[in-house]
C-alpha positions in Angstrom: 10.6 -20.1 -3.0 10.0 -19.5 0.5 8.5 -22.4 1.9 5.2 -22.4 4.0 5.5 -25.1 7.0 4.6 -25.5 10.6 7.7 -23.9 11.7 8.0 -21.2 8.9 4.3 -20.4 8.4 5.2 -17.4 5.7 3.2 -18.3 2.1 5.0 -19.2 -0.7 6.1 -16.2 -2.9 9.2 -16.0 -5.5 12.9 -14.8 -4.4 14.1 -14.3 -7.8 14.5 -11.4 -10.1 11.6 -11.4 -12.7 13.2 -9.8 -15.8 11.6 -9.9 -19.5 9.2 -12.5 -18.2 11.3 -14.9 -16.4 12.5 -15.9 -13.2 16.4 -14.8 -12.8 18.4 -16.2 -10.1 21.2 -14.6 -9.0 24.4 -15.5 -6.9 24.1 -12.3 -5.0 21.2 -12.3 -2.2 19.8 -10.6 0.9 18.6 -11.7 3.9 15.0 -10.7 4.9 13.9 -10.5 7.9 10.4 -10.1 9.6 9.7 -7.3 12.2 7.1 -9.4 13.8 9.9 -11.6 15.7 13.2 -11.4 13.8 12.8 -14.5 12.0 14.8 -14.5 8.2 11.8 -14.9 5.6 14.0 -15.2 2.8 17.1 -14.7 0.9 16.0 -12.7 -2.2 17.7 -12.0 -5.4 19.8 -8.8 -5.1 19.8 -6.7 -8.9 22.6 -3.9 -9.6 23.4 -2.1 -12.5 23.5 -5.4 -14.7 20.1 -6.4 -14.3 18.9 -2.7 -14.3 20.3 -2.9 -18.1 18.5 -6.1 -18.7 15.3 -4.7 -17.3 15.6 -1.9 -19.6 16.4 -3.5 -22.6 13.2 -5.9 -22.0 11.2 -3.0 -21.3 11.9 -0.8 -24.0 11.3 -3.9 -26.4 8.2 -4.7 -24.9 6.8 -1.3 -24.9 7.1 -1.5 -28.9 3.9 -4.3 -28.7 2.1 -3.4 -25.3 1.8 0.0 -26.6 0.0 -1.4 -29.9 -2.6 -3.5 -27.7 -6.1 -2.1 -27.7 -7.6 -0.8 -24.5 -9.6 -3.7 -24.3 -6.9 -6.1 -24.3 -4.9 -4.5 -21.7 -8.4 -4.1 -19.5 -8.7 -8.2 -19.8 -5.2 -8.9 -18.5 -5.7 -6.0 -15.6 -9.0 -7.3 -14.8 -7.3 -11.3 -14.7 -4.9 -9.9 -12.3 -7.5 -8.0 -10.4 -9.3 -11.2 -9.9 -6.0 -13.1 -9.0 -5.0 -10.8 -6.5 -8.7 -11.2 -5.0 -8.3 -14.9 -5.4 -4.9 -14.8 -3.3 -6.1 -12.2 -0.8 -5.2 -14.4 2.2 -1.5 -15.2 1.4 -0.9 -11.5 0.1 -2.3 -10.2 3.6 0.0 -12.7 5.6 2.9 -11.6 3.5 2.1 -7.8 4.2 2.0 -8.6 7.8 5.3 -11.0 7.6 7.0 -8.4 6.0 6.3 -5.0 7.6 4.3 -6.0 10.6 0.8 -4.2 9.6 -1.8 -6.4 11.7 -3.4 -8.7 9.8 -7.1 -7.0 9.7 -5.2 -3.8 8.2 -3.1 -5.8 5.7 -6.8 -7.3 4.9 -7.9 -3.9 4.4 -5.1 -3.4 2.0 -5.7 -6.0 -0.1 -9.3 -5.0 -1.0 -7.7 -1.5 -1.8 -5.4 -3.1 -4.2 -7.9 -5.0 -5.9 -10.3 -1.9 -6.4 -7.2 0.0 -7.6 -6.5 -3.2 -10.2 -10.6 -3.2 -11.3 -11.0 0.8 -11.1 -7.6 1.0 -13.9 -8.6 -2.1 -16.1 -12.2 -0.2 -16.4 -10.7 3.4 -16.6 -8.3 2.3 -19.5 -11.2 2.1 -22.0 -11.9 6.0 -21.2 -8.7 7.3 -22.7 -10.0 9.7 -24.7 -8.6 12.4 -27.3 -10.2 15.4 -28.9 -10.7 16.9 -32.0 -10.9 20.5 -32.3 -12.0 22.8 -34.9 -9.8 24.3 -37.8 -9.6 27.6 -39.2 -8.9 25.8 -42.7 -11.7 23.8 -44.6 -9.0 21.0 -45.5 -7.7 20.4 -42.1 -8.4 18.3 -39.5 -7.0 18.9 -36.1 -6.6 15.9 -33.5 -5.1 15.6 -30.1 -4.2 12.3 -29.1 -3.3 10.9 -25.8 -0.3 8.4 -26.2 1.9 6.4 -23.4 4.9 7.9 -22.6 7.2 5.0 -22.6 8.8 2.8 -20.2 8.1 4.0 -16.5 10.7 3.1 -13.4 8.5 2.7 -10.4 10.1 2.9 -6.8 7.5 1.6 -4.0 7.7 2.3 -0.1 7.5 -0.8 2.7 4.3 0.7 4.3 1.5 -0.2 2.1 3.7 -3.2 -0.2 0.6 -4.5 -2.1 -1.7 -1.4 -2.8 1.3 1.1 -3.4 2.7 -1.2 -5.9 -0.7 -1.7 -7.3 -1.7 2.1 -7.2 1.2 3.0 -9.6 1.9 0.0 -11.9 -2.0 -0.5 -12.5 -2.5 3.0 -14.4 0.9 2.4 -16.1 0.0 -0.7 -17.8 -3.7 0.5 -18.1 -1.7 3.4 -20.3 0.2 1.2 -22.5 3.5 1.9 -20.9 6.2 -0.9 -19.3 7.1 -0.8 -15.9 10.3 -1.6 -14.0 9.3 -1.8 -10.1 12.1 -1.5 -7.8 10.2 -2.5 -4.4 11.4 -1.3 -1.1 14.3 -4.0 0.3 11.9 -4.5 3.8 9.1 -5.8 1.5 10.2 -7.4 -1.7 8.3 -10.6 -1.6 4.7 -8.9 -2.0 5.8 -7.6 -5.0 7.5 -10.6 -6.4 4.3 -12.3 -5.7 2.1 -9.5 -7.5 4.7 -10.4 -10.8 4.0 -14.2 -10.2 0.0 -13.2 -10.6 0.9 -10.7 -13.4 2.6 -13.5 -15.8 -0.5 -15.8 -14.6 -2.4 -13.2 -15.9 -0.9 -13.4 -19.1 0.8 -9.9 -19.0 3.3 -10.5 -21.6 6.7 -10.5 -20.7 8.8 -7.1 -20.3 5.6 -5.5 -19.3 6.0 -5.5 -15.7 9.6 -6.5 -14.4 10.5 -6.6 -10.5 14.2 -5.8 -9.2 14.6 -6.3 -5.7 17.5 -5.2 -4.4 19.4 -4.3 -0.9 21.3 -1.2 -2.1 18.8 0.4 -4.3 21.4 3.5 -5.4 23.4 1.9 -8.2 20.3 0.3 -9.7 18.1 3.4 -9.5 21.1 5.9 -10.5 21.5 3.5 -13.8 18.3 4.0 -14.9 17.6 7.3 -13.8 20.4 8.0 -16.2 18.6 6.0 -19.2 17.1 8.1 -22.3 14.8 5.0 -22.3 13.1 5.3 -19.3 10.8 8.1 -20.0 9.3 8.5 -16.6 9.7 7.9 -12.6 7.1 7.0 -10.3 8.4 7.2 -6.6 6.7 7.1 -3.3 9.6 7.5 -0.3 11.3 10.2 2.1 11.8 13.7 0.9 15.6 13.7 0.6 15.6 10.4 -1.5 13.0 12.4 -3.8 14.6 15.5 -4.1 18.1 13.5 -4.8 15.8 11.4 -7.8 14.4 14.7 -9.1 18.0 15.8 -9.9 19.4 12.7 -11.4 15.8 12.9 -13.6 16.7 16.1 -15.0 19.6 15.2 -17.6 17.1 13.0 -19.3 14.0 15.2 -18.5 12.2 12.3 -17.4 8.5 12.7 -16.3 8.0 13.0 -12.5 5.9 11.7 -9.9 7.1 11.8 -6.3 4.7 11.2 -3.7 7.3 12.3 -0.6 6.8 13.0 3.0 3.6 14.6 4.9 3.2 16.1 8.0 -0.7 16.1 8.2 -2.4 18.5 11.1 -5.5 17.6 12.6 -7.9 20.4 13.4 -10.9 19.9 16.2 -13.0 22.5 16.1 -15.6 23.4 19.5 -18.7 22.4 17.4 -17.2 19.3 16.7 -18.8 15.7 17.3 -16.0 14.9 19.8 -16.7 11.1 20.1 -16.6 10.9 16.4 -13.5 13.4 15.9 -11.6 11.0 18.9 -12.8 7.6 17.2 -11.9 8.7 13.4 -8.4 10.9 14.5 -7.5 7.6 16.2 -7.5 5.7 13.2 -5.9 8.7 11.1 -3.2 8.3 13.7 -2.4 4.9 14.9 -3.4 2.7 11.9 -0.1 1.0 10.6 1.3 2.1 13.6 1.6 5.6 12.6 3.7 4.4 9.8 1.7 6.3 6.7 2.6 9.2 5.1 -0.8 10.8 5.6 -1.0 9.7 8.9 -2.0 12.3 12.0 1.2 14.0 13.0 0.1 17.0 15.0 -3.0 17.4 16.9 -4.4 20.7 17.3 -7.8 21.3 19.5 -9.9 24.7 20.1 -9.2 26.0 24.0 -13.0 25.5 24.9 -13.0 21.4 24.1 -9.2 20.9 25.1 -9.7 19.4 28.2 -12.5 17.4 27.5 -11.2 16.3 24.1 -8.2 15.0 25.8 -9.9 12.9 28.1 -11.7 11.4 25.8 -9.0 10.8 23.5 -6.8 9.0 26.3 -9.7 7.1 26.9 -9.8 5.8 23.6 -5.9 5.4 23.1 -6.2 2.9 26.3 -8.4 0.4 24.3 -5.9 -0.1 21.5 -4.0 -3.3 21.4 -0.6 -3.6 20.7 1.2 -7.1 20.0 1.2 -10.0 17.7 0.0 -8.4 14.5 -1.3 -12.0 13.4 -4.0 -11.8 16.3 -7.6 -10.3 15.3 -7.7 -7.8 18.0 -4.1 -6.4 17.4 -4.4 -2.7 16.6 -0.8 -1.8 16.6 2.0 -4.1 16.0 5.5 -3.6 15.5 7.4 -0.7 13.8 9.3 -1.9 10.6 12.9 -1.3 12.0 15.3 -0.7 14.7 16.0 2.5 12.8 12.3 3.4 13.0 12.0 2.8 16.8 15.5 4.9 17.2 14.0 7.6 15.6 10.8 7.6 17.9 12.6 7.3 20.8 14.5 10.4 19.7 11.6 12.5 18.9 9.7 11.8 22.4 13.0 12.4 24.2 13.6 15.8 22.2 9.9 16.6 23.1 10.5 15.6 27.3 13.6 17.6 27.4 11.7 21.0 25.9 9.2 20.4 29.0 6.4 18.1 27.0 4.3 16.2 29.4 3.7 12.8 28.6 0.2 12.0 29.2 0.0 8.4 28.0 2.4 5.6 26.8 6.0 6.0 25.9 7.1 2.4 26.2 9.1 0.7 23.9 9.5 -3.2 23.8 11.8 -4.6 21.1 10.1 -3.1 18.0 7.1 -2.5 19.7 6.2 1.0 20.7 2.9 2.0 22.9 0.6 4.9 21.6 1.9 7.8 22.8 0.3 11.5 23.5 2.2 14.4 24.6 1.2 18.1 25.8 2.8 21.1 26.5 5.1 20.5 23.6 7.4 23.2 22.6 6.7 24.4 19.3 10.5 23.8 18.1 10.5 20.2 19.0 11.5 17.9 16.3 7.4 16.3 16.6 6.2 19.3 15.0 8.9 19.6 12.1 9.6 16.1 11.3 7.4 13.1 10.0 7.0 10.9 12.7 6.0 7.6 11.1 5.3 6.1 14.6 2.4 6.4 17.2 3.5 9.4 18.8 1.5 12.6 18.9 1.3 15.9 20.2 -1.5 18.1 21.2 -1.9 21.6 21.5 -4.7 24.0 21.8 -5.7 26.9 19.5 -7.9 30.3 20.3 -9.6 30.6 16.9 -10.0 29.7 13.4 -7.3 31.9 12.0 -4.8 30.2 14.5 -5.7 26.7 13.6 -4.8 27.6 9.8 -1.7 29.0 10.7 -0.7 26.1 12.2 -1.8 23.8 10.1 0.3 25.6 7.3 3.3 26.2 9.5 5.1 23.5 7.7 7.4 22.7 4.2 5.0 19.8 3.9 1.5 19.3 2.1 0.1 16.5 1.9 -2.9 15.6 3.8 -4.6 17.4 6.7 -7.8 16.7 8.8 -10.5 18.9 10.2 -13.5 18.3 12.1 -16.7 20.8 12.4 -20.4 20.9 12.3 -20.1 24.5 10.4 -20.4 24.3 6.9 -19.1 27.4 6.3 -15.7 27.0 8.5 -15.7 23.6 6.6 -15.2 25.3 3.6 -13.0 28.0 4.6 -10.3 26.3 6.2 -10.3 23.3 3.3 -9.9 26.3 1.0 -7.3 27.7 3.2 -5.2 24.8 3.9 -1.9 24.3 1.7 -2.4 20.4 1.0 -3.4 18.1 -1.5 -6.0 15.7 0.2 -8.3 17.4 3.0 -10.3 15.3 5.2 -13.6 16.8 6.7 -14.8 15.3 9.3 -13.2 12.0 8.0 -10.0 10.4 8.9 -9.8 8.4 5.7 -10.3 10.3 2.8 -8.0 8.2 0.4 -9.9 6.1 -2.2 -8.9 4.5 -5.6 -11.3 6.6 -7.8 -9.7 10.2 -6.1 -6.8 12.1 -6.9 -3.8 11.4 -4.5 -1.0 13.8 -4.3 0.7 16.5 -2.4 2.3 20.6 -2.4 5.4 21.9 -1.4 7.9 19.4 -0.2 5.2 16.6 -0.5 6.3 16.3 -4.1 4.4 16.3 -7.5 2.3 14.5 -9.7 -0.6 12.4 -9.6 -2.0 9.0 -8.3 -5.3 7.6 -7.9 -8.4 8.0 -10.5 -8.1 9.5 -13.9 -5.3 11.6 -13.0 -3.2 8.7 -11.6 -3.7 7.4 -15.5 -2.9 11.0 -17.1 0.6 10.6 -15.5 1.4 8.1 -17.9 0.2 9.5 -21.0 1.3 12.6 -23.0 -0.4 14.8 -26.0 0.2 14.4 -29.5 -1.1 17.1 -31.9 -1.7 15.7 -35.4 -3.1 17.8 -38.3 -4.4 16.3 -41.2 -4.2 18.5 -44.5 -7.3 16.6 -46.6 -5.9 15.9 -50.3 -7.5 17.8 -53.2 
């Protein structure tokens, strides 16, 4: 366990692997440092192929009984888990902030999302229903059942280390699947704490296992080649997702891949400028831009571009960068030096191509100021790469057709945002955008009961709502010949 003292005020969390319902100490461990101030948070168990094999065996054995539990039994455990997450909300929020640097207010909001997700799937699993279908034969009864797909391998990212874990494993467990979770190596403590609470909620051994790993490649390859693992649910980069896609082909795994995003924001001349500024600030700069649905490209109709830019710069000036544990902080550190180097490289590339720096650009350690660029060359990296930082280009457009063309000029298709008071335009643009999520006058459209997913290189499959639950179910046709 990590020790919570005045010198090290990190909440208690397990540091061992959680395999087959037991905490497993390993001689191999890796050091976890906080992006907040560089302190060592813990030394965490470093799992490899041996632990992957043990987890696969345990998940397979547990699935044999877990799939037979009633929806009401699973719902009761998930409900207890949700209440435990709620009762430990303060510690979990602090863990998020220590592990990845998210401002504490935003960490608390993440816990609320996680609790809502757990509660949602505790209720939704009671609504898994099949169908009876008409038969052309009087002595046959035809049914279609929905049954759990089997043991699941889940890989979660560091940017939302509690809500992303719950969003994947709650529907899997609700469906009757067992889960092996590999949390990101930068944020394992949050996931291990959730496993501790799952056990406290009386989740059976082997239904949820957590394997932290400093080098997840061998572990992932082992589980991806294992025919007992029926499904992969992955959130992360497109490059890694493409590799996992290929690895799953030999065993024909079910796949849900939530990959990179490059969200455009379209501001039309009839928009409420103050509301559009406020919500676009939120869509871009929460988590310091480290979100797959973060605004990456800001397009404003030419007629209001100067006015909008002035309002936007003023709003950016009110953003507080600093200690993520301070209640008034809006932007904390980036998660790693690698993230900072990407911020600096994209910024320098744009400047070298003639971009004008309107605000920001300063870097101190892992802390980067919110940055706005104008007159950016369309070939600049920032227009073609996910930023995952507080760096944003602003560009004008002439009309609706050009706005749609600019928004769709990307191989990614996760989220997009638009601001207009014209209902017809809202529908036309939303229908034309090539993405899975559209916010119309809304900078935060994601919600637990709705679909969450993308198209093109942003992935496949679904999370959220009933669609997230169906990802862990497969259909079975049952034909019954009546006797006599």
